[in-house]
DRENDO-625687 format. One record per atom (N, C-alpha, C): x, y, z; residue in one letter. Coordinates in steps of 0.2 Angstrom, whole numbers, plus 5000, padded with zeros to 4 digits. Example, Ala and Ser with C-alpha at 12.3 -4.5 7.8 and 13.67 -1.06 7.14 Angstrom:
# residues 2
506649725039A
506249785039A
506649845039A
506449895035S
506849955036S
506450005039S
//
This chain:
# residues 424
480050045219X
479750095214X
480250075208X
479950075202X
480350065195X
480050115190X
480550165189X
480250205185X
479750245186X
479650255193X
479050295195X
478450265197X
478450195195X
477850145195X
477950095200X
477450095205X
477450045210X
477349965208X
477949925211X
477849855209X
477849815215X
477349775214X
477249725220X
477549655219X
477949635224X
478249565223X
477949525228X
477749465227X
477549415232X
478149375233X
478349375240X
478949335243X
478449265246X
478649205244X
478449155247X
478949115251X
478649075256X
479049035261X
478848975262X
479148925263X
478948865266X
479348855273X
479148795276X
479348785283X
480148765282X
480348765276X
481148755275X
481448815274X
481048865272X
481448925270X
481148965264X
481349015262X
481149045256X
481149015249X
480749025245X
480548995239X
481049025234X
481548995231X
482049035226X
481749025219X
481348975217X
481148965210X
480548915211X
480048925206X
479448875205X
479248875198X
478948815197X
478548805191X
477748795193X
477448765188X
476648745189X
476748695194X
477148645195X
477148585200X
477648595205X
478248625205X
478748615209X
478948685213X
479248685218X
479548745220X
480248725224X
480648765223X
481348755226X
481448805232X
481448775238X
481648815244X
482248805247X
482548855251X
483248845253X
483148845261X
483448795264X
483548805271X
484348805272X
484348865277X
485148885278X
485248895285X
485748875288X
485948885295X
485848955298X
486049005293X
485949065295X
485349105296X
484749055295X
484049075298X
483849045304X
484249015307X
484148975313X
484249035319X
483849025325X
483949065330X
484649085332X
484749145334X
485449165337X
486049165332X
485849175325X
486449155320X
486649225318X
486549275320X
486749345318X
487549335316X
487749365311X
488449345309X
488949385313X
489449345316X
489949365320X
489749375327X
489049375329X
488849385335X
489349355341X
489549295340X
489949265346X
490649305347X
490849355342X
491449385343X
491449425350X
490849445352X
490849475359X
490949435364X
490949375363X
491049325369X
491849305368X
492049305361X
492849295360X
493149345363X
493049405362X
493349465364X
493449475372X
492949445375X
493049445383X
493349375386X
493649335381X
494049275383X
494649295386X
494849255392X
495449265395X
495949205394X
495649155393X
496049075393X
495649035387X
495948975387X
495748935382X
495048915384X
494848895390X
494248875392X
493748915391X
493748985392X
493349035390X
493349045382X
493849045379X
493749045372X
493348985369X
493448925372X
492948865370X
492248875370X
492148905376X
491448925378X
491148975373X
491549025371X
491349065366X
491249035358X
491648975358X
491548945352X
490848905352X
490648895357X
489948855357X
489348905355X
489548965355X
489049015354X
489149035346X
489649015343X
489849045337X
489548995331X
489049035327X
488648995322X
488749015315X
488749085314X
488949115306X
489349165307X
489749165302X
489849115297X
490449065300X
490549005296X
491048955297X
491648985297X
492148975302X
492749005301X
493348955305X
493948965303X
494448925307X
494748985312X
494548985318X
494749035322X
495349015326X
495849055327X
496449045331X
496449075337X
496949045342X
496849065348X
497649075350X
497849125355X
498449125358X
498349165363X
498849155369X
498749195376X
499449225377X
499549265382X
500149285384X
500649225388X
500349175390X
500649125392X
500949075388X
500949095381X
501249045376X
500848985374X
500248985376X
499748925373X
499448955367X
499348905362X
499048915356X
498448865354X
498048875350X
497448845348X
497048855342X
496648815339X
496248835334X
495648785335X
495048815332X
494348785332X
494048805326X
493948755321X
493548765315X
492848755317X
492448815316X
491848815320X
491348845316X
490648835316X
490148855313X
489548815313X
488948835313X
488348785313X
488348735308X
488348685309X
488348635303X
487848575304X
487348575300X
486848525301X
487048445299X
486748405303X
486848335302X
486348305297X
486548275291X
486148255286X
486348175286X
485848135287X
486048065290X
486048025282X
485648045278X
485648005272X
485648035265X
485948105265X
486148135260X
486648195261X
487048215256X
487548265257X
487448335257X
486848345255X
486648425254X
486948455247X
487248415243X
487448445238X
486948455231X
486348425232X
485848425227X
485148445231X
484648465227X
484048465232X
483748395233X
483348395238X
483048345240X
482248355241X
481848305241X
481048315242X
481048355249X
480548385249X
480448425256X
479848395260X
479548345258X
478948305261X
479248275267X
479748225266X
479948185273X
480548145270X
480848125276X
481448085275X
482148115274X
482048185273X
482748215272X
482848275277X
482448275283X
482648325288X
483248325292X
483448385293X
484148385298X
484048345303X
484548315306X
484548275312X
484848315318X
484848375319X
485148415323X
485748455320X
486248465325X
486848495322X
487548475325X
488048475322X
488648435324X
488848465331X
488948445336X
489148475343X
489948505341X
489948565344X
490548615343X
491148565345X
491048525350X
491648485352X
491948435348X
491548415343X
491648365338X
491848395331X
491948475331X
492148505325X
492948505326X
493348495321X
494048505321X
494348555326X
494748545331X
495048585334X
495748555337X
496148605339X
496848575343X
497048635347X
497348615352X
497648645358X
498448635359X
498848685358X
499548665360X
499848605356X
499748585350X
500048545345X
500748525347X
500848465346X
501548445347X
502148485342X
501848495336X
502348535331X
502448605333X
502148635338X
502248685341X
501948745336X
501648745332X
501248795328X
500748765324X
500248825324X
499648815320X
499548845313X
499348815308X
499348855302X
498648845299X
498348895296X
497748885293X
497748935287X
497548925281X
497548975275X
496948955271X
496248945274X
495648925271X
495748855267X
496148815271X
496348755268X
495848695271X
495748645269X
495448585272X
495748575279X
495348585284X
495448565291X
495248505293X
494748475290X
494448415291X
494848355291X
495048315295X
495448255295X
495148195291X
495548155287X
495248095284X
494848055288X
494348025286X
493847985289X
493448025294X
493448085294X
492948125298X
492148095297X
491848095302X
491148065301X
490648095299X
490648165298X
490148215297X
490348245289X
489748265285X
489848295279X
489848375281X
490348405280X
490448475282X
490348515276X
490948495272X
491048535265X
491448485260X
491448515254X
491748475249X
492248525245X
492248595246X
492748625242X
493048675247X
493748675246X
494248715250X
494548745246X
494948795249X
495448835245X
496048795244X
496548825240X
497148785238X
497548755244X
497748695244X
498248665249X
498948695249X
499048725243X
499748745242X
499948805247X
499548845249X
499648905254X
499948875260X
499348835262X
499648805270X
500248765269X
500248725264X
500948685263X
501548725264X
501548785260X
502148835261X
502248865267X
501648885270X
501748905277X
502048855282X
501848795282X
502148735285X
502848725283X
503048735277X
503648725275X
504148775279X
503948845279X
504348895281X
504348895288X
503848875292X
503948865299X
504248805302X
504248765298X
504648695299X
505448705299X
505648745293X
506348765292X
506448805298X
506048865300X
506348895306X
506448855313X
505848795313X
506048765319X
506548715318X
506748695313X
507248655312X
508048685314X
507948755312X
508548795314X
508548825321X
508048805324X
507948825331X
507948915331X
507648945326X
507549015325X
506949045328X
507149085333X
506549115336X
506249165331X
505649155330X
505349205324X
505149275327X
505249315322X
505049385325X
504549415320X
504349475321X
503749505317X
504049515311X
504649525309X
504849535303X
504849475299X
504949415302X
504949355299X
504249335296X
503749355300X
503049345299X
502849395293X
503149455293X
502949505287X
503149465281X
503749445281X
503949405275X
503649355273X
503349315278X
502949255277X
502249275274X
501849325277X
501249345274X
501349375267X
501849395265X
501949415258X
502349365254X
502449305257X
502849255253X
502449245246X
502849235240X
502549225235X
502949165230X
503249125234X
503549055232X
502949015230X
503048985224X
502448945222X
502648875221X
502348835225X
502448755225X
502248735219X
501548755217X
501448715209X
501948735204X
502148795205X
502748815199X
503348775200X
503548755206X
504048715207X
503948625205X
503248615205X
503048545202X
503048545195X
502848615192X
502848615185X
503448605182X
503948645185X
504648655182X
504948585182X
504848545188X
505148475189X
504848435182X
504248435181X
503948405175X
504248425168X
504348495168X
504648515162X
505348495161X
505748495167X
506448465167X
506548405164X
505948365165X
506048295162X
505848285155X
505348325152X
505148325145X
505648375141X
505948425144X
506348475139X
506948425136X
507148375139X
507748345136X
508448375137X
508948355134X
509648385135X
509748445131X
509248465126X
509448535123X
508648585124X
508648595130X
508048645131X
508048715127X
507448735125X
507448795122X
507448845126X
507548915123X
507648975128X
507148985133X
506448965130X
505948975135X
505848925141X
506148865139X
506248815144X
506848825149X
507248855147X
507848875151X
507648925155X
507248975153X
506949025157X
506648995163X
506248945162X
505848915169X
506348865172X
506748835169X
507148785172X
507748815177X
507848885175X
508348925179X
508048965184X
507448955185X
506948995189X
506848975196X
506849015201X
506748995208X
505948975211X
505548985206X
504848975207X
504549025212X
504849085211X
504549145216X
504149195211X
503549205212X
503149245208X
503249325209X
503749335209X
503849415209X
503649455204X
503349515204X
503049545200X
503549565195X
504149575196X
504649595191X
504949535187X
504749475188X
504949415186X
504649395179X
505149395174X
504849365167X
504649295167X
505049255171X
504849175171X
504149175175X
504049215180X
503349215183X
502849225178X
502949275174X
502349295169X
502249235164X
502849205162X
502849145157X
502349095161X
502649075167X
502349025170X
501549025171X
501349095173X
500649085174X
500249085167X
500549115162X
500149105155X
500249015153X
500748995154X
500948925153X
500448885157X
500348895164X
499948855167X
499148865164X
498948915163X
498248925159X
498248885152X
498748885148X
498748845143X
498648775145X
499148745149X
499048675151X
498348655154X
498048705158X
497448685161X
496948685155X
496948725150X
496548715145X
496548645141X
497148635140X
497348575136X
497148515140X
497348505147X
497148445151X
496448445152X
496048495154X
495348495155X
495048465148X
495248495142X
494848475137X
494948405135X
495548375138X
495448305137X
495148255142X
495048285148X
494848255154X
494148255155X
493848325153X
493048335154X
492748325148X
492248285148X
491748275142X
491548345139X
491548345133X
491448415129X
490748445131X
490348395133X
489548425135X
489548465141X
490048445145X
490148475152X
490648525152X
491048535147X
491548585148X
491348655149X
490848675147X
490548745148X
490348755155X
490148705159X
489948705165X
490548695170X
490948655169X
491548635173X
492048695173X
492148725167X
492848765167X
493448735167X
493948765167X
494648735168X
494748705174X
495148645174X
495348615181X
495748675184X
495848655192X
496348695196X
497048675195X
497448715197X
498248695196X
498348625199X
498048615206X
498148545208X
497948485204X
497248495201X
497048445197X
497448435191X
497648495188X
498148485181X
498748455183X
499148475188X
499748445190X
499748375192X
499148355196X
499148285198X
499048245192X
498648265187X
498548225181X
499148225176X
499548285176X
500248285173X
500748235176X
500648235183X
501248195186X
501048125186X
500448095185X
500348035184X
499948025178X
500248035172X
499948025166X
499447955165X
498847945163X
498447905162X
498247895155X
498047835153X
497747835146X
497147855145X
496747865151X
496047895149X
496047965147X
496548005149X
496748075148X
497148075142X
497748045141X
498348055138X
498347995132X
497947955131X
497947905126X
498347845127X
498547815122X
498947755122X
499647755125X
499947805123X
500547815126X
500647885131X
500347865137X
500147925141X
500747965143X
501347945143X
501947985146X
502148025141X
502347995134X
502548035128X
502048085127X
501448075128X
500848125126X
500848175131X
501048165137X
501048205142X
501648255140X
502248225139X
502848275138X
502648315131X
502348285126X
502248325121X
501748375122X
501248375126X
500848425129X
501248485133X
501748465137X
502048505141X
502548555136X
502848535131X
503148565126X
502648605122X
502148575120X
501648615115X
501348675119X
501148665125X
500848715128X
501348775130X
501948755132X
502448815133X
502548855126X
502548825121X
502648855114X
502048905113X
501348885115X
500848925115X
500848975120X
501148965126X
501149015131X
501749085129X
502249055125X
502649105123X
502349145117X
501949115113X
501649155108X
501149205111X
500749185116X
500249225119X
500549285123X
501149265127X
501549315131X
501849365126X
502049345121X
502349395116X
501849435114X
501249415112X
500749455110X
500549515115X
500449485121X
500349525127X
500949585129X
501549555128X
502049605131X
502649615126X
502549595120X
503149605115X
503549535116X
503949535110X
504349475108X
504949465112X
505249515115X
505749515120X
505749495126X
505949425128X
505849405135X
506149455141X
506649485139X
506949535143X
506449585146X
505949595142X
505449645144X
504849625147X
504749545147X
504249525151X
504249535158X
503649535161X
503649525169X
502849505171X
502849475177X
502249455179X
501849515181X
502149565183X
501749635186X
501449665180X
501649665174X
501249695168X
500549665168X
500549595169X
499949565168X
499449575174X
499849555180X
499449555186X
499349625189X
498849645189X
498749715192X
498149715196X
498249765202X
497649775206X
497449855205X
496749855203X
496349915202X
495849925208X
495949985210X
495449995216X
494950035213X
494350015212X
493750045209X
493250055214X
493050125215X
492550145219X
491850135217X
491350115221X
490650095218X
490350155215X
490550215216X
490250275213X
490750305207X
491150275205X
491550295200X
491350305192X
490650285192X
490350305185X
490050365184X
490050405190X
489650475190X
490250515186X
489950565183X
490450595178X
491050635182X
491650615179X
492350635182X
492450605189X
492050565191X
492250535198X
492750495198X
492950455193X
493450395193X
494050435195X
494350485193X
494950515194X
495050535202X
494450545204X
494450565212X
494450505216X
494150455215X
493950395219X
494350335217X
494550325211X
494950255209X
495650265210X
495950205212X
496750205212X
497050145209X
497650155207X
498050105203X
497950125196X
498250075192X
498350005194X
499049995197X
499049945201X
499649925204X
499949855203X
500549855200X
500849785199X
500849735205X
500749675205X
500749635211X
501049565210X
501349545215X
501749485215X
501249425217X
501449355217X
501049305219X
500449285214X
500049235217X
499449225213X
499049195219X
498449145217X
498049125222X
498249065225X
498849035223X
499148975227X
499748995231X
499849065232X
500549085236X
500149105243X
500649115248X
500449135254X
500149205254X
500549255251X
500349305249X
499849305243X
499149285245X
498649275240X
498549325236X
498549335229X
498349375224X
497949345218X
497449315220X
497149275215X
496749315209X
496749295204X
496549325198X
495849285195X
495549315191X
495049285187X
495149245181X
494749195178X
494849165172X
495049205166X
494649265166X
494549305161X
495149355161X
495449365165X
496049425166X
496549405171X
497049435171X
497549415176X
497549475181X
497049515181X
497049565186X
496749535193X
497049555198X
496849535205X
496249535207X
495849495209X
495249505212X
495049475219X
495549435221X
495549415228X
496149425232X
496149425238X
496749425243X
496649465249X
497149475252X
497049515259X
497149585258X
496649625259X
496749695260X
497049725267X
496849685272X
497049695279X
497549645282X
498049655284X
498549605287X
498849635293X
498849585299X
499149615305X
499449555308X
499949575312X
500549525317X
500449555323X
500149515327X
500149525334X
500749495338X
501049535343X
501449515347X
501249505354X
501049455356X
500749445363X
501349445369X
501949455367X
502449475373X
502449545374X
502249585369X
502249655369X
501749685364X
501049705367X
500649715361X
500849785357X
501349825361X
501449885357X
502049865352X
502249815351X
502749785345X
502249755339X
501649755340X
501149735334X
501249785328X
501049745322X
501149795316X
500549775312X
500249815307X
499749795303X
499749845297X
499349825292X
499349875286X
498649865283X
498349905280X
497749905277X
497749945270X
497249935265X
497349965259X
496649995257X
496550055253X
497150085251X
497450135256X
496950155261X
497150215265X
496850215272X
497050265276X
496750255283X
496150295283X
496050335278X
495250365277X
494850345271X
494350345272X
493850325266X
493650385263X
493750445264X
493550505261X
493950515255X
493750515249X
494150535242X
494350605243X
494850615241X
495050685243X
495550705249X
495450655254X
495850665259X
496550645258X
497050675262X
497750655261X
497950585263X
497350555267X
497450485269X
497150435265X
496850455260X
496350415256X
496650365253X
497350365251X
497850325248X
498450325251X
498550345258X
499250335260X
499450275263X
499050215263X
499350155265X
499450105259X
499250135253X
499350095247X
500050065246X
500550125246X
501250105244X
501450055250X
501350065255X
501650015261X
501249935259X
500649945258X
500349875256X
500649835251X
500749885245X
501049855239X
501649825239X
502049865243X
502749845245X
502849785251X
502349765253X
502249715259X
502549745266X
502449805267X
502649835272X
502049855277X
502249875284X
501749875289X
501949945293X
501349965296X
501450025302X
501349985308X
501650035313X
501550015320X
500849995322X
500649945325X
499949945328X
499949955336X
500150015337X
500250035344X
499550015348X
499650005354X
499149975358X
499050015365X
499550025368X
499550065375X
499450145374X
499150175378X
498950255377X
499750285375X
500150275379X
500850305378X
501150295371X
501050235369X
501250215363X
500850245357X
500150245357X
499850285353X
499950355352X
500050385358X
500150465358X
500750475355X
501250425355X
501950445352X
501850445343X
501450405341X
501450405334X
500750445330X
500350465335X
499750495333X
499850555329X
499450575323X
499550635319X
498950675320X
498350655321X
497750695322X
497350665328X
496950695331X
496550675337X
495850695336X
495350665335X
494650675335X
494350665341X
493950725343X
493650715349X
492850725348X
492450675351X
491750665349X
491350695355X
490950735354X
490550765361X
489850765359X
489450745364X
488750745364X
488450805362X
//
């Protein structure tokens, strides 16, 4: 119904799936694995939950269809594993990135067997790390995907875990709490190293601020705030040089990885006849622009700058547009550490530094004693506005802290505050 008037819509389907668009001569249809039989989202979780060992877990992976996930495994005997799984079609003569004729020659040739999807069990390194990164090894024979999340997060996880292993340190839940909230930025390290070379023997005060920084994106850090604005300025400058103007509106700015790769190995096609000197000039020029922009945003005194003044998290309820509802339903803003490239992921959009992605829920499971597990959610234990529990977890979440995730009945009874009994 629209404005009290009934509207009839014709939905069209082909043997490949629903029609998304059409003109007088052509139609664009979508074939998606989620329309195959037995692909209800997360349905195989029921089988995963009943698994007692790796063999049963692997049988459950055979049933996992949608969505594609990197699923980790651990048991009380000390075994660990991972399987990157999901229904993936085999395309013999095209990639799936662009539309193809629906008449013939481009049909799916079955699906990649689960056993041939990336997986590992008790790897030699002694741990498994995954952070939405590319799990497909080089030379993999199938086309599964072409875009993955930043490699920097898993790189930092590996770095921390390798250091613990080198020191023969047995990891505790507290260690993993720190790791889940880690906001050390590897791209910041790389950028500072480049700046150190271009700054010369007499760095400016802004250059000194970054050169003396430990690359930690703490919400109270002035250097972290300057770095984030600086990276945006550099991304705009490098992308403008690298991407044809006719495509710039479609491509958007390059990622931190692409920008740093170009700056680390300056070439003439991007930086002109003297690429290294031009790269150094851009590093200095973009930092000056970042200082001017941050001064506009936070004032001219660097002592008053901080990343958290720009990088905020606002919890907005879908009903907050009703009269006077926002004061009851909305929470924040909360200053945040990190960004989209840190382990404690707090990604922001191109148009604003406000956090738009990241983990609302975190947990650490202790398989030696389930009652020692911890977790945190946000903003509260209750979803009922006005409840005392509506925002009770927000301070914990914001500070990177956790509550006990009690498992046994006796442990639960020790920490419970309310008991809800449901009767037929």
